[in-house]
Structures are given as structure tokens and as C-alpha cells.
C-alpha positions in Angstrom: -33.9 26.3 -77.7 -31.2 27.9 -75.7 -29.2 26.3 -72.9 -30.7 27.5 -70.2 -34.4 26.9 -71.5 -33.6 23.3 -72.4 -32.4 23.3 -68.6 -35.3 25.0 -67.3 -37.2 21.9 -68.8 -35.6 19.3 -67.7 -33.9 18.4 -71.1 -30.5 18.8 -70.5 -28.5 16.0 -70.2 -24.2 15.3 -69.6 -23.8 19.1 -68.3 -20.6 19.3 -67.0 -19.9 21.5 -64.0 -17.6 23.9 -66.1 -21.4 24.2 -68.2 -23.3 24.7 -65.3 -21.0 27.4 -63.7 -21.0 29.5 -67.3 -24.9 29.2 -67.1 -25.2 30.6 -63.4 -23.0 33.7 -64.6 -24.8 33.8 -67.7 -27.8 34.6 -65.1 -26.2 36.3 -62.7 -25.9 33.4 -60.2 -22.4 32.8 -59.8 -21.7 35.6 -57.5 -23.8 32.8 -54.4 -22.0 29.7 -55.1 -19.8 30.4 -52.1 -22.8 30.2 -50.1 -23.8 27.1 -51.6 -20.6 25.1 -52.2 -19.4 24.3 -48.3 -16.1 24.6 -47.2 -13.4 21.6 -48.3 -11.7 20.4 -44.6 -8.6 18.5 -44.8 -8.8 15.0 -44.6 -8.9 13.4 -41.2 -6.6 10.8 -41.7 -4.0 13.0 -43.2 -4.6 15.5 -39.8 -4.3 12.5 -37.5 -1.0 11.5 -39.3 0.6 15.2 -39.1 -0.4 15.3 -35.5 1.2 12.0 -35.0 4.5 13.5 -36.5 4.9 16.3 -34.1 7.7 16.3 -31.8 6.6 15.8 -28.8 8.8 16.4 -25.1 10.3 14.2 -23.2 8.3 13.6 -19.9 10.1 12.9 -16.7 8.4 11.2 -13.9 8.2 12.4 -10.6 11.5 11.3 -8.6 11.6 9.7 -5.4 13.7 11.5 -2.9 15.5 8.7 -1.1 
């Protein structure tokens, strides 16, 4: 029994991601993976740290004339 047939019948165990992608390529579905897999966004904690490391301009308060 082929891997694809075992997968269709729910008899495939310990299927790795690499084997799953190879199986999708074999049946012509690998081109659609970009539609299924979400975009990987940067870590919010890393973005916060990067924003805090940016230089900030010195602000001058309003000077009173007097």
C-alpha cells in the first residue's frame, strides 16, 4: 500500500513535515502551500526591544521669556 493511500485511509503515523510536503508535491498540491501557511511575523518582544533602542531626539521645553 502506498504512502498516499495509507494517508487517505488514516493509517499513516509519525508522518514528518518533510514527508508530508513530499507527498503534496507528488500529487501536485505543493504549489498551494503558500496559501495555507500563514506569514511568519516578527516576535513582538523583539520589535519592542528594537523600538526602545532607536535614538530619540532631545526635546526642549518651551522657554519662558522673562
